[in-house]
C-alpha positions as CSV (number, residue, x, y, z in Angstrom):
1,X,-101.6,-9.5,150.9
2,X,-102.1,-6.4,148.8
3,X,-105.8,-7.0,148.2
4,X,-106.4,-7.6,151.9
5,X,-104.6,-4.3,152.8
6,X,-106.7,-2.4,150.2
7,X,-109.9,-3.9,151.7
8,X,-109.0,-2.8,155.2
9,X,-108.1,0.7,154.1
10,X,-111.5,1.1,152.4
11,X,-113.4,0.2,155.5
12,X,-114.9,3.4,157.0
13,X,-115.2,3.4,160.7
14,X,-116.7,6.9,161.0
15,X,-118.7,8.8,158.4
16,X,-120.3,12.1,158.9
17,X,-122.2,14.0,156.2
18,X,-123.6,17.5,156.4
19,X,-123.2,18.0,160.2
20,X,-124.7,21.2,161.5
21,X,-124.8,22.3,165.1
22,X,-126.8,25.2,166.5
23,X,-127.3,26.7,169.9
24,X,-130.4,28.5,170.9
25,X,-129.8,31.6,173.1
26,X,-131.8,34.5,174.3
27,X,-130.0,36.6,171.7
28,X,-130.9,34.2,168.9
29,X,-129.5,31.1,167.2
30,X,-125.8,30.6,167.0
31,X,-124.5,28.5,164.1
32,X,-121.5,26.7,165.6
33,X,-120.9,24.2,162.9
34,X,-122.4,24.4,159.4
35,X,-122.5,21.6,156.9
36,X,-119.3,19.6,157.4
37,X,-118.6,16.1,156.1
38,X,-115.7,13.7,156.6
39,X,-115.0,10.0,157.0
40,X,-112.3,8.0,158.7
41,X,-111.1,4.7,157.5
42,X,-109.7,1.9,159.5
43,X,-106.0,2.5,160.3
44,X,-106.4,6.2,159.4
45,X,-106.1,9.3,161.6
46,X,-108.1,12.4,161.3
47,X,-106.8,15.7,162.8
48,X,-109.1,18.7,163.1
49,X,-107.3,22.0,163.4
50,X,-108.4,25.5,163.5
51,X,-108.6,28.8,165.4
52,X,-110.0,29.0,168.9
53,X,-113.8,29.0,168.7
54,X,-114.1,27.5,165.2
55,X,-116.1,24.4,166.2
56,X,-113.5,21.6,166.7
57,X,-114.8,20.6,170.2
58,X,-118.4,21.1,169.2
59,X,-117.9,18.8,166.2
60,X,-116.3,16.1,168.4
61,X,-118.9,16.5,171.2
62,X,-121.8,16.3,168.7
63,X,-120.4,13.1,167.1
64,X,-120.0,11.5,170.5
65,X,-123.4,12.9,171.6
66,X,-121.9,14.4,174.8
67,X,-124.0,17.5,175.0
68,X,-127.7,17.5,175.6
69,X,-128.0,21.3,175.1
70,X,-127.0,21.7,171.5
71,X,-129.0,20.8,168.4
72,X,-127.1,18.7,165.9
73,X,-128.3,17.4,162.6
74,X,-126.5,15.2,160.0
75,X,-127.6,13.7,156.7
76,X,-125.7,10.6,157.8
77,X,-123.5,9.8,160.7
78,X,-122.3,6.2,161.1
79,X,-119.8,4.5,163.4
80,X,-118.6,0.9,163.3
81,X,-116.6,-1.0,165.9
């Protein structure tokens, strides 16, 4: 059973590499998120904490592709069911 558990824990269900999100405004470009990377394995929980306005919601929205108005780039972003 130990090998089976190890295999499950190694399965990444979400991987994000070098995520950057910018907003174009009349005043110029706002860099909301700059070059963050993380992964989440099966049976693992990721908690993102930080001050108000630090990019937590922008990060989540970009990964889920909720917003049509921001510009997000990532070297790699993968999700597995």
